[in-house]
C-alpha positions as CSV (number, residue, x, y, z in Angstrom):
1,M,-70.1,0.0,-108.6
2,A,-67.5,-1.5,-110.6
3,D,-67.6,1.7,-113.0
4,I,-66.5,3.4,-110.2
5,K,-63.8,1.0,-108.7
6,K,-62.3,1.2,-112.3
7,D,-62.1,5.3,-112.2
8,Y,-60.2,4.5,-109.0
9,L,-57.7,2.5,-110.7
10,A,-57.5,4.9,-113.3
11,V,-57.0,7.6,-111.6
12,S,-54.2,5.4,-109.5
13,T,-52.3,4.2,-112.4
14,Y,-51.8,7.2,-114.5
15,N,-50.7,9.2,-111.1
16,A,-48.4,7.1,-111.1
17,I,-47.2,6.5,-114.2
18,L,-47.3,10.5,-114.8
19,H,-45.3,10.5,-111.2
20,R,-42.4,7.6,-112.3
21,Q,-42.0,9.6,-115.5
22,L,-41.5,13.2,-113.9
23,Q,-39.3,11.6,-111.1
24,R,-37.2,9.9,-113.9
25,D,-37.2,13.2,-116.2
26,M,-36.4,15.7,-113.7
27,N,-33.9,13.5,-111.9
28,Q,-31.9,13.1,-115.5
29,L,-31.7,17.3,-115.9
30,L,-30.6,17.5,-112.5
31,I,-27.7,15.2,-113.2
32,K,-27.3,16.9,-116.2
33,D,-27.4,20.3,-114.5
34,K,-25.1,19.4,-111.8
35,L,-27.4,20.4,-109.2
36,P,-27.1,18.2,-105.8
37,V,-30.1,17.3,-105.1
38,N,-32.7,14.8,-106.4
39,I,-36.4,15.3,-107.5
40,T,-37.3,13.7,-103.8
41,E,-35.2,16.5,-102.3
42,M,-36.6,18.9,-104.3
43,Y,-40.5,17.7,-103.1
44,L,-39.2,18.0,-99.6
45,M,-37.9,21.7,-100.2
46,V,-40.8,22.5,-102.1
47,L,-43.1,21.3,-98.9
48,I,-40.9,23.4,-96.8
49,L,-41.2,26.5,-98.5
50,E,-44.8,26.1,-98.1
51,S,-45.5,25.0,-94.9
52,Q,-41.8,26.8,-92.8
53,P,-41.2,26.1,-90.3
54,I,-42.9,21.9,-90.6
55,S,-41.4,19.3,-88.3
56,Q,-38.9,16.8,-89.9
57,R,-41.6,13.8,-88.7
58,R,-44.6,15.8,-90.8
59,A,-42.6,16.0,-93.7
60,S,-41.9,12.8,-93.6
61,T,-45.9,11.3,-93.3
62,T,-46.3,13.9,-96.1
63,L,-43.7,12.7,-98.6
64,A,-45.2,9.4,-97.4
65,V,-41.3,8.4,-97.1
66,D,-39.7,6.8,-93.9
67,E,-38.2,8.5,-91.2
68,G,-34.7,7.0,-92.1
69,L,-34.6,8.4,-95.7
70,M,-36.2,11.9,-94.2
71,T,-33.0,12.0,-91.7
72,R,-30.4,11.4,-94.5
73,M,-32.4,13.7,-96.8
74,V,-32.4,16.4,-93.9
75,K,-28.6,15.6,-93.4
76,H,-28.2,15.9,-97.0
77,L,-29.6,19.4,-97.5
78,T,-28.0,20.7,-94.3
79,A,-24.8,20.2,-95.5
80,L,-25.3,21.8,-99.2
81,G,-27.0,24.5,-96.6
82,L,-30.1,24.3,-98.5
83,I,-32.0,23.4,-95.6
84,H,-31.8,24.6,-91.7
85,K,-33.3,22.5,-88.7
86,E,-33.5,23.2,-85.5
87,A,-35.3,22.4,-82.5
88,A,-38.6,23.8,-81.9
89,A,-39.0,26.5,-79.5
90,K,-42.1,24.8,-77.6
91,D,-40.6,21.3,-77.5
92,K,-37.1,20.7,-78.2
93,R,-37.8,17.1,-79.1
94,V,-39.7,18.3,-82.5
95,K,-37.2,19.2,-85.1
96,E,-38.3,21.9,-87.3
97,L,-37.4,22.5,-91.4
98,T,-36.8,26.1,-92.7
99,L,-35.4,26.4,-96.6
100,T,-32.3,28.7,-96.5
101,A,-32.0,31.6,-99.1
102,D,-29.4,29.2,-101.2
103,G,-32.4,26.5,-100.8
104,K,-34.8,29.2,-102.6
105,K,-32.5,30.0,-105.4
106,L,-31.7,26.2,-106.0
107,L,-35.3,25.6,-105.6
108,D,-36.4,28.0,-108.1
109,Y,-34.1,27.3,-111.0
110,G,-35.0,23.3,-110.0
111,L,-39.1,24.3,-110.6
112,S,-38.2,26.2,-113.9
113,K,-36.8,23.0,-115.3
114,L,-40.2,21.5,-114.3
115,D,-42.0,24.1,-115.7
116,E,-39.7,23.7,-119.1
117,W,-40.8,19.9,-118.5
118,W,-44.6,20.4,-118.5
119,Q,-44.0,23.2,-121.2
120,S,-42.7,20.6,-123.7
121,F,-45.9,18.5,-123.9
122,A,-48.9,21.2,-123.1
123,P,-49.5,22.2,-126.6
124,D,-50.7,18.5,-126.6
125,L,-52.8,19.0,-123.1
126,K,-54.7,22.3,-124.8
127,D,-58.5,20.6,-124.1
128,I,-57.3,19.7,-120.3
129,D,-57.3,22.2,-117.4
130,I,-54.2,21.8,-115.6
131,N,-55.2,24.0,-112.8
132,N,-58.7,22.8,-112.3
133,L,-56.7,19.0,-112.2
134,G,-53.7,20.5,-109.8
135,R,-56.4,22.0,-107.6
136,D,-58.3,18.5,-107.6
137,L,-55.5,16.8,-106.8
138,F,-54.6,19.2,-103.8
139,D,-58.1,18.4,-102.3
140,V,-57.6,14.9,-102.9
141,S,-53.8,15.0,-100.8
142,K,-55.5,17.0,-98.0
143,V,-58.2,14.1,-97.7
144,V,-55.7,11.7,-97.7
145,L,-53.4,13.0,-95.7
146,S,-56.0,14.1,-93.1
147,D,-57.8,10.4,-93.0
148,R,-55.0,8.1,-93.4
149,H,-52.3,9.7,-91.2
150,Q,-54.9,12.0,-89.1
151,T,-52.3,14.7,-90.6
152,D,-54.0,17.7,-91.5
153,L,-51.8,19.0,-94.0
154,N,-52.4,22.8,-92.8
155,N,-51.7,24.3,-96.2
156,D,-54.4,26.4,-97.8
157,R,-51.7,27.6,-99.4
158,V,-52.5,28.1,-103.6
159,D,-50.6,29.8,-106.1
160,T,-52.4,33.1,-107.8
161,E,-51.8,31.6,-110.9
162,I,-53.4,28.4,-110.3
163,K,-56.2,30.4,-108.8
164,N,-56.9,32.2,-111.9
């Protein structure tokens, strides 16, 4: 039983380390390229792209950010013309988010930088199947979101590149 706990600790610790390194490096790259967004806003844009339309509340829950931060990010991205926010047809209280063409263009550029970040050390990861790791982490995320927050991700989208 102790070994299982150690495995959970290792997964949690190294996932956090990887996330923080990626976040720091990507924010520096985005600033260097004078892009008007940060990595957290890019995560939101990816979520919107994959799930659009998505409610602002569901986006907040999925990304585990408080509603105040989500509101600030939505205002910022809307003011930049990168996302669109409108009341849902079924319930005007629900605000749905979609990505604009400009948002998709900026996101494509930002994701190319993310790909460059990974490619910079990919040769050192030749014994790791990144695609399987990505699928496994996606599955863990779906379980955590549905069990912990009673919110199904409703996103079975998997890139064709990952499927191979």
